[in-house]
N, C-alpha and C positions, 0 to 999 in steps of 0.2 A: 504494500500499500504506500502511496506517495503521501508524505506528510506536508501539509501546507500550514502556514501560520497567517495571522492577521485577519482582516475582515474584507468582505466583498460588498459593495454598495447594493442596496435593494432597488435602487432607481427611484426611491421616494425619500425625499430629504427628512421629512418628519419621522419616518420609520427608521432611518439610519440613526437619528438622534435617540429614539427609544432603545435601539439595540446597541447604542454606544459605538456606532461605526459601521454596522451592517451585519449580514450573515457571517458566521465563522467560516473561514475559508476551508475547503476540503471536507465539509461536514454535510450532513443530511438534515434538512428542515422540513417539518410538516406544517402545511397551512390548511386549517380546517374551518368550516363554517357552513351555514345553511345556504341554500340556493339564493343567488342575488346579493350575496354580501360583499362580492368583489374579489373573489379568489383568483379567478382567470386574469382579471385586470391587474392585480398585484403581480402575478407571474409575468405578464407581458412587460411590465416596467422593468423587472429584473433581467429579462432576456435582452431587451432593447439597450439597457445600460451596459450590460456585459459586451454586447457587439460594438458599441461606441468605444469601450475601453480596449478593444482589440482582442477580446477573449472569444473562443469558439463556443457558441451557444447552441443547444440542441432542445427543441420543444417537442416532446412526445405527447400527442393529443389523442387519447382514445375517446374522450367524451365529446369532442367537437370536430367537425370537418375543417379542412383548410379554408373554404370560403367563410365559414362562421368566424374563424380566428382572424382572418383578414378584416372582416366587417367590424369586429370588436376593436381591433387595433386602429382602424381607420376612424371610428367614431370618437376616439380619444386623441387622435393625432400622434399615435405611437408608431414609429418607424421600425419595422422588423427586418429591414435590409441587413443581410449578413446573418441572420438567424436561420438555422437549419430546422425545418418543420417536418416531422414524421407523423402522418395520420394513417395508421394501419386499417385496412378495410377487411373486417372480419366476416366470416360466414359467406364468402363468395361462392356462387354456384347454389344448386338446389340441395337442401338438407332437411331432414326431419328435426323437429324440436325435441331434444333429448339431452340427458346428462352427457352422453358421449360427444355430441356436437359441441356442447359448451366446453368440454375439456379439450376438444380439438382446436377451438378458437383460442383457448387459454395458451395452449402450446404454441400455436402460430403467433400469438401476440408476443409472448416472451422470447421466442426465437428472433422475431423481427427486432425487438428492443435490444437484444444482445448484439445482433448484427449492426444495428445503427451505432451503438456505442463503440463497437470495434472499428467501424469505418470512419466515424467522425472524430473519434478521440477528443470529445468535448471537454471544456473546462467548466462549463455551466450546463445543468440539465434541469428541465422541468418535466414532471410526469403528471399528466392531468387525464383521468383521476384514478384513485384507488377504489372508487365505487365500482367502476367497471371490472377491475381486477377481482373484487370481491364477488360481484354477480356472476362472473365466468367460472369461479371456483366451485366445484360441486360440494365441498365440505369446508368447514372452518380450518381444519389442519392443512388442506390443500392451499387455501388462501394464505395461511401463515407461512407455508413453505415457499411459495412464490414471492412473497413479500421479503423474506430473508434472503432469497437468491438475488432479487433486485438490489437490496442493500449491499450485498457482497460485491456485486458487479460495480456499483458506484464507488464503493470504498477502494476497490482495486485500482481504479483509475484516478483516484483522488479528486473526483468531481465535487464542486459545490452544488448540491441538488435541492430542489423543492419538490415534495410530494404533496399533491393537492388531494384533499378528502372531504367528505360530507359528514355532518354531525349525527345524522339519524342512523346510528349503527344498531344492528340487531342485538338485543340482549346485552347492550352495554359494552360491546366488543371494542377494545382500545389497543389492538396489537400495533397499529401504525405509531402511536405515541411512544411505545416501548423501543422501537428501532430507530427513532429519530433523535438527533442530537439536541434539537430545539423544536418548540411547538408554538405557532402563532395562531391564535383563535380569533375569528371574525364574528361579529354579532350585529344584528339590526333589529329595530322595532319601529313600527309606524304608529304615531300617536293619532288621536281623532282629528287634530288640526295640525297642519304643518308638514314639514318634510320628514322623510325617514331618517331616524337617528341611528347612526352607525358608529361602532366602536371596536376596538381590538385590544387584546392583551397578550403578553408573552407568558404562556403557561409554564414553560421551562426553557432553560438555555444552559447546558451543562458546562460548568467550569468557566463561565464568562459573565461579566456584569451586564445588566440591562435595567432599564427604567420600569419598575413594577407598576401594577395597577391597570385600569382601563383608560384608553386614550381615544378620543373622538376622531372620526375621520369622515371625509365626504368624497363621493364619487361624482365628478363633474367632467365637463369637456376638458380633455387634457389628462384624465385618469384620476388616481387617488391623491388626496391631500390629507396627511395625517397631522393631528394637533397633539403633540406630547403633553401629558398631564403636567401641570405646573407643580414644582416641588420648591417650596420656599427657600430651604437651606442651600439650594444650588445657585442662588443669586449672587452676582458679582458686585460687591459694594462699589459705589462711586463717591467722590468727594465733591461737595457742592457748597454754595454759600449756606449759612446757617438758616436764614429766614427769607420768606417771600413777603416783602412789605407792600401792601396795596398802596396805590397813589392816593387813595381816599383816606384822609387823615382820621376822621371819626371811626372808620372800620378798623384801621390800624390800632387805634387806641383801645377799642373794645377787645381786640384780639391780643392785647399785651405786647404790641410791637410787630405782630405779623404771625405767619404760619411757618413752622419748621419743615424743612425738607425731611423726607424719611418718615412722615406721619400721614394719618388719614383724617380728613375733616368731613363731618357729616352736616349737611344743611338740610334741616327738617322743617316742614310746615304744610299747611293746607294748600290746596290748589289756588293759585293766584296770589300766593303770599310773597313771591319774589325769589324762589329758590334758583331757577335757572338764570335770573338776572345777576344774583350775587355770584353764582358760579362762573358766569361769563366774565364778570368784573375781575374775578381773581385770575382766570385764564389769561385775559387780556393784559393784566399787570405783569404776568410772567413774560409775555411776548414783548411788552414795552421794554423790558430789561434784556432783550436779546435772547431769551430762552425759548425753547420749542414747547408749546402746550398742545395736547391732543384731547378733543372733546368727542366722547362717544354718546350718541343720542338715541334714545329708545322711544320717546314720546313726541319729539318735535323734528320736523324736517329741517335740514340745514338752511334752506332758503327762508324759512319762517323765522328761524333764530337770528339770521343775519338782519332781516328787516326789522324785527322787534328790537333787537339790540341797538341798531342804528337810530331807532326812534327815541330811545332814552339816552342818547349820547355816548353809546358804546360801540361805535363803528369798528367792526373786526375785519372787514375786507382787505384793508392794507396789510394787515398781519397775515392773512391767508395767502395773499399774493407774494409776500416775501418769505413764505414757508416758515413762519414762526407760530402759526396757529393752524391746526388741522381739524376739520369737522368730518365725522363719519357716522352715518345713520345705519341702524340695524333694526331689522324686524325680528323679534325674539322667536317667533314661530318658524323662522327660516334659518336659524343659526343655533348650533349646539353650545353649551357652556365652554367646551374645550376650543372650539373655533373662535369664540369671542375672546377668551383669555389669550390665545396666541395672537390675535389681532392687536390687543393691547401691548403684549410683549414685543411685537414687531415695531410698534410706534416708539417704545422705549429704546429698543435697539437702534432705532433711527435717530435718537437723540432727545426724545421728549422728556422734559423734566417735571412737567405738571400734567396729570391725567385727570380728566373730569368724566364721571359716569352719571348721565342725566337721563332717566332716574333709575335708582335701584329698585324701587317699587314697580315701575313700569316693566322692567326687565323681568322680575320674578313673577308678577302677575300674568304675563303674556306667555310665559314658557309653557309648552305642551306638557312637559314632564318636569315637575318641581322638586322631586326627591334629590337630596344631596346637593342642591345648587348653592345653598349657603355655605357648605364645606368648600365647593369650588371657588366661590367668591372669597372666602377667608384665605385660602391658599394664595389666591392671586394678589390680594392686598398685602399679605405678609411678604410675598416675593418682591413686590414693588417697593415697599418701604425699606426693605433690606438694600435695595439699590438706590436709596436716597431720593426716591421720587415722591413728590407731594401729590397725594391722591385726594380728590374732592368728589364726594358722592352726594347726590341729592335723594331725598326720600319723601314721598307724599303722604301726609296724614289725612285720614278721613274726618269729616265733621264740618258742618256748615257754621255760619256766623252764630256765636253764642253757645255752640255745643262743645263739649270737651273733645279735643282732637285725639284721635286714636289711630293705630296702625296694626295690621295683621302680621307685620314683620318686625322683629326686634333686631335692629342693626346697630344699636347704640354701643354694644361691646366691641364692634369693629373699629370704632372711631377713637382717635386721640383727642380730637376737639369736636364740639357740637355747636353749631350756630342754630338757634331756634327762631323761627319766623311765625308770626301770628297776625290775624286780622281781628279787628274789634270796631265797635260802633262808637262814634263820639260826634255829638252835635249833628246828628242826621247824616253822618258821613261814615263810609267804611275806610278805616285806616289800617296801616300795617305797623307792627313792631318788630324789633330785632334785639336779640340778647345772646350772649355767649354763655352757655350752661356749663361747659367743661373744656379744660385745656390741660393736658397732662404735663407738658414740658415747660410751662412758664405760668406766671400769674396772669390774670386778665381782669378787665373791669366787669363788674356784675350789675351794672345798670341796664335797665330796660329803656331802650330809645326808640324813637319813631323812625320808620323807614318810609321815605317818600320816593316813589318811582313815578316820574312825570315826563312829559315831552321835553327831551333834550337833557335830562339830568337824573342821577340817582343821589339822593341825599339822606343823611342820618342826622336828626336833630334831637335835643332833649324832649322828653314827654312832659305834658302838663301833669300836675299832681293827680287830677281826676282820671286822666287817661292811663297814667302809670298804674293806678290802683286797678283799673279794669284789666290791663295787660298782665299785671302780676297775678290776678286772680285766675286768668286763663292759663298761665304757666303752671300755677299750683294745681289746677284741675288736671292738666296734662300729666304732670309728674305723678299724680295719684293713679 
């Protein structure tokens, strides 16, 4: 057996990261999953990448014909030029359906595979799929014998190989997992609303490190895109200025001098209380200082945010044009938590020092599948703060004027600082108030002040005694 070391690229960047470099060279990997989870597409990426790198690649396809393979590859823009494709035609001629005919097909198949391996002398092999091998075997022991023979042939040639298999094994049979060096499992689920949610995990990888857990992925034009799970302690710390000081002096004063990088700030309040406006003000302050700020929007389209911000004196188009402020809108029903997290990390890799998520409640409420999403978000925020990024998240609280505000999501434990916005009635007017409830890393003012958002300006002024009592009562009710 030819011993090889190192890793071989899977052809999918995200999966290479999950595997810490790719498939182990010279080893056999099993890719298993239900129909439609992307097994063949994953294999095509692997073959195409091997061909580009100058390796001899052989695709043995029992499950699909050459036209079907070419159709799948073409739909994703995957170039199989240089890849040798072997599609055995079993059962040629007239035969009766019997155990003997199946055994004859099995012998014919394995002889053809052996001949292809000898003639091509490939570096990379994909066998698609073990389901057909299992169906042609008259007994479980016959299947196990042929599987071991295939493993022996691949080992003798030192091939890096993928064996593709289905998950619906009879009686829980798992022979393929036993002969493989590593196992990649693909999974999918379609919620009542939104796109199919796909994910993968590395079940095992003998003697080699990998990123554990489930990792979201998407199949789109161009093939698979894998979004590795965010692991907070893998963040690479950056050194930045200590605080972001808003150019708005009253807000800076309330915040005790500004917001520290490497922390998370929660802006909470009822609908219409000014959460997005304050978040935009802070993001724009970073851009004014020459830093890159990225805003991820779930409730408001970018053009609406631009127009509304310009109307209150917070024009942001100049900073967008100079690439110091980036806006990106997401539909939660069309994106998985892993895909969203990786979009945020990409912005930080591109240089973003301030990240705004507007709003957390809009994101959570619209997700088709909400289980474990808070854990995803907590891991993302911890990763970002380790990298000295200032994270600003907004959260909508329910309740109309005069009602105690409430929320179905408790995100306060995620935040180092909390800015609380309220609406109250005074002299037949609906007014806004602002207060800083919490700030872990420095002292802050505990006054409740009036927030004025009007044409051309955002202002913070002291409250009258009567209004302060009203706003204080509202805050007390919310705290209860």
